[in-house]
Every structure is written in structure tokens, then in C-alpha cells.
C-alpha positions in Angstrom: -27.7 -197.8 107.5 -28.8 -199.5 110.7 -27.4 -198.5 113.7 -26.5 -201.9 114.3 -24.7 -202.0 110.9 -22.9 -199.1 112.1 -21.6 -200.9 115.4 -20.3 -203.6 113.3 -18.5 -201.4 110.8 -17.2 -199.7 113.7 -16.1 -202.9 115.4 -14.2 -204.2 112.2 -12.5 -200.2 111.9 -11.1 -200.3 115.5 -10.4 -204.2 115.4 -8.1 -203.2 112.4 -6.5 -200.3 114.0 -5.7 -203.0 116.9 -4.4 -205.1 114.8 -2.3 -203.1 112.2 -0.9 -201.0 115.5 0.2 -204.1 117.1 2.0 -205.6 114.0 3.5 -202.1 112.8 5.5 -201.4 116.4 6.5 -205.2 116.7 8.3 -204.5 113.4 10.4 -201.7 114.9 11.3 -204.7 117.8 12.2 -206.9 115.7 13.5 -205.6 112.0 13.5 -201.5 112.6 11.5 -199.2 110.6 10.8 -198.1 107.5 10.7 -194.6 105.3 11.7 -191.9 107.6 11.9 -193.8 111.2 14.4 -196.2 110.7 15.0 -197.3 114.2 14.8 -200.2 116.2 13.6 -201.0 119.4 12.7 -199.1 122.1 13.5 -196.0 120.5 10.6 -195.8 117.9 8.4 -194.9 120.9 10.4 -191.2 121.0 8.3 -190.7 117.8 5.1 -189.0 118.1 3.6 -190.9 115.0 4.0 -194.1 116.9 3.0 -192.8 120.2 -0.1 -191.7 118.5 -0.8 -194.9 117.0 -0.5 -196.7 120.1 -3.0 -193.9 121.5 -5.5 -194.7 119.3 -5.0 -198.8 119.0 -5.9 -198.3 123.2 -8.8 -196.3 122.4 -10.4 -198.3 120.1 -9.9 -201.6 122.3 -11.7 -200.1 125.1 -14.4 -199.3 122.1 -14.1 -202.5 120.9 -15.1 -203.9 124.2 -18.1 -201.6 124.8 -19.5 -202.1 121.1 -19.4 -206.0 122.4 -21.5 -205.4 125.3 -23.5 -203.4 123.2 -24.2 -205.3 120.5 -25.2 -208.2 123.2 -26.3 -207.0 126.0 -27.9 -203.4 124.5 -25.9 -201.3 126.8 -24.8 -197.8 126.1 -21.5 -197.1 125.6 -20.7 -194.2 128.3 -19.3 -190.7 126.5 -16.0 -191.2 128.1 -15.4 -194.2 125.8 -16.0 -191.9 122.8 -14.3 -189.1 124.2 -11.1 -191.2 124.6 -11.7 -192.7 120.8 -12.1 -188.4 119.6 -8.4 -188.0 121.8 -6.9 -190.6 119.9 -8.4 -190.1 116.1 -7.2 -186.1 116.8 -3.2 -187.4 117.5 -3.2 -189.6 114.8 -4.8 -186.9 112.4 -2.1 -184.7 113.9 0.6 -187.6 112.3 -1.3 -187.2 109.1 -1.5 -183.6 108.4 2.2 -183.2 109.6 3.3 -185.7 107.5 0.9 -184.2 104.4 1.9 -180.5 105.1 4.9 -180.4 106.7 7.4 -183.4 106.4 6.7 -184.5 103.3 8.1 -181.4 101.4 10.6 -181.5 103.8 11.8 -184.9 102.6 11.0 -183.9 99.4 13.7 -181.2 99.0 16.4 -183.0 101.2 16.3 -185.4 98.2 14.6 -188.7 100.2 11.3 -188.3 98.2 7.7 -186.7 99.3 6.3 -190.6 99.6 9.4 -191.7 101.7 6.8 -191.5 104.4 4.3 -193.8 103.6 6.5 -196.8 102.6 7.0 -199.8 104.4 5.4 -200.3 107.9 5.2 -196.6 108.4 2.5 -196.4 105.3 -0.1 -197.9 108.1 1.2 -195.8 111.0 1.1 -192.1 108.4 -1.8 -192.5 106.8 -3.7 -196.3 106.8 -4.7 -196.4 110.5 -5.2 -192.0 110.9 -7.3 -192.4 107.6 -9.6 -195.2 109.1 -9.9 -193.6 112.9 -10.7 -190.5 111.1 -13.8 -192.1 109.1 -14.9 -194.3 111.7 -15.1 -191.9 114.2 -16.6 -189.1 111.9 -19.2 -191.8 110.0 -19.7 -194.5 112.6 -19.2 -193.4 116.1 -21.9 -190.4 116.3 -22.1 -189.6 119.8 -22.8 -186.2 122.3 -19.5 -184.9 123.6 -19.3 -181.2 124.5 -18.2 -178.3 122.9 -15.1 -177.8 125.7 -14.0 -181.7 124.8 -12.4 -180.1 122.2 -9.6 -178.7 124.7 -9.1 -182.7 126.0 -7.9 -183.1 122.6 -5.0 -180.8 122.9 -3.2 -183.1 125.8 -1.3 -185.6 123.7 0.5 -182.5 121.9 1.1 -180.4 124.4 2.3 -183.4 126.4 4.5 -184.1 123.6 5.7 -181.1 122.7 6.9 -180.1 126.2 8.8 -183.7 126.3 10.1 -182.9 123.0 11.4 -179.5 123.7 13.2 -181.0 126.9 14.9 -183.8 124.6 16.0 -181.5 122.2 16.5 -178.1 123.3 18.2 -178.8 127.3 19.1 -182.1 127.7 19.7 -182.4 123.3 19.6 -186.3 124.1 17.4 -186.8 120.7 17.9 -185.2 117.2 15.8 -182.7 115.6 14.0 -185.4 113.8 10.9 -183.1 113.1 12.9 -180.7 111.7 10.8 -177.6 114.6 13.8 -175.7 114.5 14.1 -175.7 110.9 17.7 -176.6 111.3 19.1 -175.6 114.2 17.2 -172.0 114.5 16.3 -172.9 117.9 14.4 -169.7 118.5 11.7 -170.3 116.1 11.2 -174.1 118.4 8.2 -171.8 120.2 6.5 -170.5 117.1 6.5 -174.6 116.1 4.9 -175.4 119.6 2.0 -172.4 119.1 1.6 -173.3 115.8 1.1 -177.4 116.3 -1.4 -176.4 119.2 -3.7 -174.3 117.3 -3.4 -177.1 114.4 -4.6 -179.8 116.8 -7.3 -177.5 118.2 -8.4 -176.8 114.6 -8.4 -180.7 113.8 -10.2 -181.4 116.8 -12.6 -178.6 116.4 -13.5 -179.6 113.1 -13.8 -183.8 113.8 -16.1 -183.1 116.3 -17.8 -181.0 114.1 -17.9 -183.6 111.0 -19.1 -186.2 114.1 -22.4 -184.1 114.5 -22.8 -183.9 110.7 
């Protein structure tokens, strides 16, 4: 595949990410959510799923601007732009893998069904956008990011984990909707936090390796 065709496909993928994210987040303010996130309005912003999708959409917007500039004027896309897309992609990958490996089985046990995580507008948030982000990054958006950039991909998970810990454990303003305390076993919360950090690192490492290959 020629470099120009890769740029064009990347442009299309990132545009799809932006459009679907705008549509999905707007849906919360108009109708409320579907699947396992049935809330309305600003409450949708307490979910990492939605925040990670917004993040990757913003990163995709930056990449779209620079990709158009590359196609028109043949100007190099800065490494920082690819770093942003990488961070956003890792974040939605965490969303996708958490749904598949952890939340899906919990939904099954609770009688809601494994695929309740992929119904309605959450199909795009939990599956479509992460998949498009992953494929576009590893296949179409080759770059020369250094090894230590994996550490940057941890920042959204760490920041959200701290906020989640405060809101669930300290202020008790949020319910434990991700069930990271396993039904109120608060002593397990640090284990969940550390596990998510290591899992995020593993995802970030894998995506960087796949991009190189």
C-alpha cells in the first residue's frame, strides 16, 4: 500500500472516530445511554469508557488536521501528534479489553448478559471506536516513538484511577460501577488499581510493538 493511500485511510478512520464519538456522547444528553451505562447528561462523563472515547476523538482530530496538511503540502506529521493518537488508542484499548475480560463476565453473572456491554450506542464506545483506533494506529500510522513513550500511555488510567478512588472510597459520591472493590471489599481496591496500571502498560507495550512491525 502506498504512503498516500495509508494517509487517506488513516484520515477516514480518524474522521469516523470523531463522528461516532460526537454522536454517542450527544446521545447521552438527548436520550440517555444504552447497555450498561444508562445515565443521562453530564453523568456520562464519570465513566472511563466515555472519557477514553472523547480523548481518542480529540487526538484523532489533531491527527486529521496534520494529515490533511501532509496530503496538501507534504509537511511531516510531528511525533507529538502520533504520541497523542497512541495515548488515546491505549485508553480505548483499556476500555475494550476491560469489557471483554472483566466486565463482560460480571454482567453475565448478574443476569444482564455478556453482550449488554455492546448494545445500542455503547457498541460504538466499547467496540467500534476502540477497534478502528487500534487498527488505524498499528497498520496506517507508523511512527518512530521511543520506548519510554509507553509510560505516557499510563497517564489517563492513573489519573482516572485516582479520581475513581476518591469518588468511590473517600467521598462516596459514586457507586462502584466498575465493581473494582468486588462488592464492597474495599481492601481489594489497591489490587484492582495496580492490576489496571500493569494491564495498561502491557497494552501500551503491545501496541507500540505492533506499530513497529
